[in-house]
C-alpha positions as CSV (number, residue, x, y, z in Angstrom):
1,M,-8.7,-23.6,183.5
2,P,-7.3,-21.0,181.0
3,F,-3.9,-22.8,180.6
4,L,-5.5,-26.2,179.8
5,S,-8.0,-24.7,177.4
6,S,-5.3,-22.7,175.6
7,C,-3.2,-25.8,175.2
8,L,-6.2,-27.7,173.9
9,G,-6.9,-24.9,171.4
10,V,-3.4,-25.3,170.1
11,I,-3.8,-29.1,169.9
12,A,-7.1,-28.8,168.1
13,A,-5.5,-26.4,165.5
14,A,-2.5,-28.9,165.1
15,I,-4.9,-31.8,164.4
16,H,-7.0,-29.7,162.1
17,L,-4.0,-28.5,160.0
18,S,-2.5,-32.1,160.0
19,A,-5.7,-33.3,158.5
20,Y,-5.2,-30.9,155.6
21,V,-1.7,-32.2,155.1
22,V,-3.0,-35.8,155.0
23,Y,-5.8,-34.8,152.6
24,A,-3.4,-32.9,150.3
25,R,-1.0,-35.8,150.2
26,Q,-3.8,-38.2,149.3
27,A,-5.1,-35.8,146.6
28,G,-1.5,-35.4,145.2
29,R,-1.2,-39.2,144.9
30,G,-4.6,-39.6,143.3
31,E,-6.0,-41.5,146.3
32,T,-8.9,-39.1,146.7
33,R,-10.5,-36.5,144.3
34,L,-11.3,-33.2,146.0
35,N,-14.9,-32.0,145.5
36,T,-14.3,-28.6,143.8
37,A,-17.8,-27.2,144.6
38,T,-17.5,-28.0,148.3
39,W,-13.9,-26.7,148.6
40,I,-14.5,-23.4,146.7
41,L,-17.4,-22.7,149.0
42,W,-15.3,-23.6,152.1
43,V,-12.6,-21.1,151.0
44,F,-15.2,-18.3,151.0
45,L,-17.2,-19.5,154.0
46,S,-14.2,-20.4,156.2
47,A,-12.7,-16.9,155.8
48,L,-16.0,-15.3,156.9
49,N,-16.4,-17.9,159.6
50,A,-12.9,-17.3,161.1
51,A,-13.4,-13.6,161.2
52,S,-17.0,-13.7,162.6
53,Y,-16.2,-16.5,165.1
54,L,-13.2,-14.6,166.5
55,M,-15.3,-11.4,166.8
56,M,-18.2,-13.3,168.3
57,T,-16.2,-15.1,170.9
58,G,-13.4,-12.6,171.4
59,D,-11.3,-15.6,172.3
60,P,-8.3,-16.7,170.1
61,A,-8.1,-20.2,171.8
62,K,-11.7,-20.9,170.7
63,S,-11.0,-19.6,167.3
64,A,-7.6,-21.3,166.6
65,V,-9.2,-24.0,164.5
66,S,-11.3,-21.7,162.4
67,L,-8.3,-19.3,161.7
68,G,-5.9,-22.1,160.8
69,G,-8.6,-23.9,158.8
70,A,-9.3,-20.9,156.6
71,T,-5.7,-20.6,155.5
72,A,-5.2,-24.3,155.1
73,C,-8.4,-24.7,153.1
74,T,-7.3,-22.2,150.5
75,I,-3.8,-23.8,150.2
76,T,-5.3,-27.3,149.8
77,L,-7.7,-26.2,147.1
78,A,-5.0,-24.4,145.2
79,Y,-2.7,-27.5,145.4
80,A,-5.4,-29.9,144.2
81,L,-6.3,-27.7,141.3
82,A,-2.6,-27.3,140.3
83,K,-2.3,-31.1,140.5
84,G,-5.5,-31.7,138.5
85,R,-6.9,-33.7,141.4
86,A,-10.2,-31.9,141.7
87,S,-13.6,-32.9,140.4
88,P,-15.7,-30.9,137.9
89,I,-18.2,-28.5,139.6
90,A,-21.8,-29.8,139.7
91,P,-24.4,-27.2,138.6
92,A,-26.6,-27.0,141.7
93,D,-24.3,-25.9,144.5
94,G,-25.2,-22.2,144.7
95,A,-27.2,-22.4,148.0
96,A,-24.1,-22.4,150.2
97,L,-22.6,-19.4,148.4
98,A,-25.9,-17.6,148.8
99,A,-25.8,-18.4,152.5
100,G,-22.3,-17.0,152.7
101,L,-23.3,-13.8,151.0
102,L,-26.3,-13.5,153.3
103,A,-24.0,-13.9,156.3
104,A,-21.8,-11.1,155.0
105,A,-24.9,-8.9,154.5
106,A,-26.1,-9.8,158.0
107,W,-22.7,-8.8,159.5
108,W,-22.7,-5.6,157.5
109,L,-26.3,-4.5,158.1
110,W,-26.6,-5.5,161.8
111,R,-22.9,-5.4,162.7
112,S,-23.6,-8.7,164.4
113,A,-20.9,-11.3,164.2
114,T,-23.2,-13.7,166.0
115,Y,-25.9,-13.6,163.3
116,A,-23.3,-13.9,160.6
117,N,-21.6,-16.9,162.2
118,L,-24.9,-18.7,162.8
119,I,-26.0,-18.2,159.2
120,L,-22.6,-19.4,158.0
121,Q,-23.1,-22.7,159.8
122,I,-26.1,-23.2,157.5
123,G,-23.7,-22.5,154.6
124,F,-21.3,-25.1,155.9
125,I,-24.0,-27.8,156.2
126,I,-25.1,-27.1,152.6
127,S,-21.6,-27.1,151.3
128,M,-21.1,-30.7,152.5
129,V,-23.9,-31.9,150.3
130,P,-21.7,-32.3,147.2
131,T,-19.2,-34.3,149.1
132,Y,-21.8,-36.6,150.6
133,R,-23.4,-37.0,147.2
134,G,-20.1,-37.8,145.6
135,L,-19.2,-40.3,148.4
136,F,-22.4,-42.2,148.1
137,R,-22.0,-42.3,144.3
138,D,-18.4,-43.5,144.6
139,P,-17.3,-44.7,148.1
140,A,-13.6,-44.6,147.0
141,A,-13.8,-40.8,146.4
142,E,-12.9,-40.0,150.0
143,K,-10.5,-41.6,152.5
144,P,-11.8,-41.7,156.1
145,L,-8.6,-40.6,158.0
146,P,-8.5,-36.8,157.3
147,W,-12.3,-36.5,157.9
148,L,-12.0,-38.3,161.2
149,M,-9.0,-36.0,162.1
150,W,-11.1,-32.9,161.3
151,G,-13.9,-34.4,163.5
152,A,-11.4,-34.9,166.3
153,A,-10.2,-31.3,166.0
154,Y,-13.8,-30.0,166.3
155,A,-14.4,-32.3,169.2
156,V,-11.4,-30.8,171.1
157,T,-12.6,-27.3,170.1
158,L,-15.9,-28.1,171.6
159,V,-14.2,-29.0,174.8
160,V,-12.3,-25.7,174.7
161,V,-15.6,-23.8,174.3
162,L,-17.0,-25.6,177.3
163,L,-13.9,-25.1,179.5
164,R,-14.1,-21.3,178.7
165,W,-17.9,-21.2,178.9
166,Q,-19.4,-17.7,179.3
167,G,-23.0,-18.7,178.8
168,H,-23.1,-17.7,175.1
169,T,-24.8,-20.7,173.4
170,P,-24.0,-19.7,169.7
171,D,-20.3,-20.5,170.5
172,L,-21.3,-24.2,170.3
173,A,-22.7,-24.0,166.8
174,Y,-19.5,-23.9,164.8
175,P,-17.6,-26.8,166.4
176,G,-20.7,-28.8,167.1
177,I,-22.1,-28.7,163.6
178,N,-18.7,-29.3,161.9
179,L,-17.9,-32.2,164.3
180,V,-21.0,-34.0,163.0
181,T,-20.6,-33.2,159.3
182,H,-16.9,-34.0,159.1
183,S,-16.9,-37.1,161.2
184,G,-20.0,-38.2,159.3
185,V,-18.0,-38.2,156.0
186,G,-15.3,-40.4,157.7
187,V,-17.8,-42.8,159.2
188,A,-19.8,-43.1,156.0
189,A,-16.6,-43.7,153.9
190,M,-15.6,-46.5,156.3
191,L,-19.0,-48.2,156.2
192,L,-19.5,-47.8,152.5
193,Q,-16.0,-49.1,151.7
194,K,-16.4,-52.0,154.0
195,K,-19.7,-52.8,152.4
196,N,-18.0,-52.8,149.0
197,R,-15.2,-55.1,150.2
198,D,-17.7,-57.5,151.7
199,Q,-19.7,-57.6,148.4
200,R,-16.5,-58.3,146.4
201,T,-15.5,-61.1,148.9
202,K,-19.0,-62.7,148.4
203,I,-18.7,-62.5,144.6
204,R,-15.2,-64.2,144.7
205,R,-16.6,-67.0,146.8
């Protein structure tokens, strides 16, 4: 089903990029405050990820989200910084950067895009820690919609990988891990914000 999977790849990329537009608009209005540590790491990691994932899979349809995301991530961070809508950098977020550097070294030493991409997924997981920490500290810091949109884009990408399956299990890591981490922010934001609303309602009563 190459035609269907190619169409789904384009749809996934469109959803992914639309989520960046929604997030940037929210940041511009002051409705959300971009976590600078997470996003700086994403700019670095997403560029390496897009290159290594494309080389690992050899498939532009599978890689559409990662390629589009790397560009949009850089633009969103620059926009938020220009608007003054980014949080200060917390001191203890060097682990993801180290993972990204290790991935680059793995790629250079072993010439293996697969090793590099798998190590990068560890970097993405670690890079989410500041965002989750900030969200639990202040549930209003993140709006659920763009995170759920990103989760949906990764879910569609996972379907594309399965439709174009060639028995290479590492292809599942990038969309699978990011589906969980990004959707998790959206779901946590919804639950925490609902909990806060319920508590305020009880206090008023």
